[in-house]
C-alpha positions in Angstrom: 147.2 89.2 -13.4 144.4 87.2 -14.8 141.1 86.7 -12.9 139.7 83.2 -13.3 136.3 81.7 -12.7 135.6 78.0 -13.0 132.3 76.3 -13.7 130.9 73.0 -14.9 131.4 70.9 -11.9 128.8 68.6 -10.4 127.8 65.1 -9.5 128.2 62.4 -12.1 128.2 58.6 -12.1 131.4 56.7 -12.7 132.0 56.3 -16.4 130.2 59.5 -17.2 131.6 62.8 -18.6 131.8 66.4 -17.5 133.3 69.5 -19.2 134.8 72.2 -17.0 135.2 75.8 -18.1 137.4 78.6 -16.8 136.7 82.1 -18.0 139.4 84.6 -17.7 139.4 88.3 -17.5 142.4 90.4 -18.2 144.5 91.1 -21.2 147.1 88.4 -20.6 145.0 85.3 -21.1 146.1 84.8 -24.7 149.7 84.8 -23.8 149.5 82.7 -20.6 150.0 79.0 -20.1 146.9 77.6 -18.6 146.5 74.6 -16.3 144.1 72.5 -14.3 144.9 71.2 -10.8 142.7 69.3 -8.4 142.5 68.7 -4.7 140.8 65.7 -3.2 139.6 65.6 0.4 142.6 65.1 2.7 145.1 65.3 -0.1 147.4 67.9 -1.5 146.6 69.8 -4.7 147.9 68.0 -7.7 148.6 68.7 -11.4 146.0 67.5 -13.9 146.8 69.1 -17.3 148.5 72.1 -18.9 148.3 73.8 -22.3 150.6 76.3 -23.9 149.3 79.8 -24.9 149.1 78.9 -28.6 147.5 75.4 -28.2 150.6 73.8 -29.5 151.6 71.8 -26.5 149.6 70.0 -23.8 150.7 67.7 -21.0 148.7 65.5 -18.7 149.1 63.7 -15.4 149.4 59.9 -15.9 146.2 59.4 -14.0 144.1 61.3 -16.5 146.0 60.6 -19.7 143.7 59.2 -22.4 140.5 60.3 -20.5 140.8 64.1 -20.1 141.4 66.7 -22.8 142.5 70.2 -22.1 141.8 72.9 -24.7 141.4 76.7 -24.9 139.6 79.3 -27.0 141.7 82.5 -26.9 138.9 84.5 -28.6 136.6 83.6 -25.8 139.2 83.9 -23.0 138.1 80.4 -21.9 139.9 77.2 -20.8 138.2 73.8 -20.9 138.7 70.4 -19.4 136.7 67.6 -21.0 136.6 64.7 -18.6 135.6 61.3 -19.9 135.3 57.9 -18.3 135.3 59.5 -14.9 136.3 57.4 -11.9 135.5 57.9 -8.2 139.2 58.8 -7.6 138.6 61.9 -9.9 136.4 63.4 -7.1 138.0 66.7 -6.1 137.8 70.4 -6.3 139.2 71.4 -9.7 141.2 74.7 -10.1 142.4 76.5 -13.2 145.6 78.5 -13.1 147.4 80.9 -15.4 151.1 81.6 -15.6 154.0 82.5 -17.8 155.4 79.0 -18.3 154.1 75.6 -19.1 154.9 73.6 -16.0 153.5 70.8 -13.9 154.5 72.5 -10.7 152.2 74.9 -8.9 154.2 78.0 -10.0 151.3 79.9 -11.5 150.5 83.5 -10.9 146.7 83.4 -10.9 144.2 80.8 -9.5 140.5 80.4 -9.6 138.2 79.6 -6.7 137.6 76.0 -7.8 134.6 73.9 -8.9 133.6 70.7 -7.2 133.5 67.4 -9.2 132.0 64.4 -7.4 132.0 61.0 -9.1 129.7 58.4 -7.6 130.5 54.7 -7.9 
């Protein structure tokens, strides 16, 4: 399994930007699909974005398409989520996840503890 630690969350005004990072330990990061999910208060955890192990394919939830960018640096064992034009509805705890397959479902083997993103309107 991969151990994951997120960082970069915080408080930002609507329209602003944040970049989340997820550092992985373990030898399988470079061969794992990596994803971001989020959970807003009172709601279920939902898919945000996923990227293939080789950076070739990336997919986004409709709600973030055109505003968020997922990327990874396999040399640094790090996953990123650049979040632009943030909206109040983006407020949530953001989780990174690692797994064998690129999927929008929650079928990932490893999860981080999450980082809070709060967008003020």
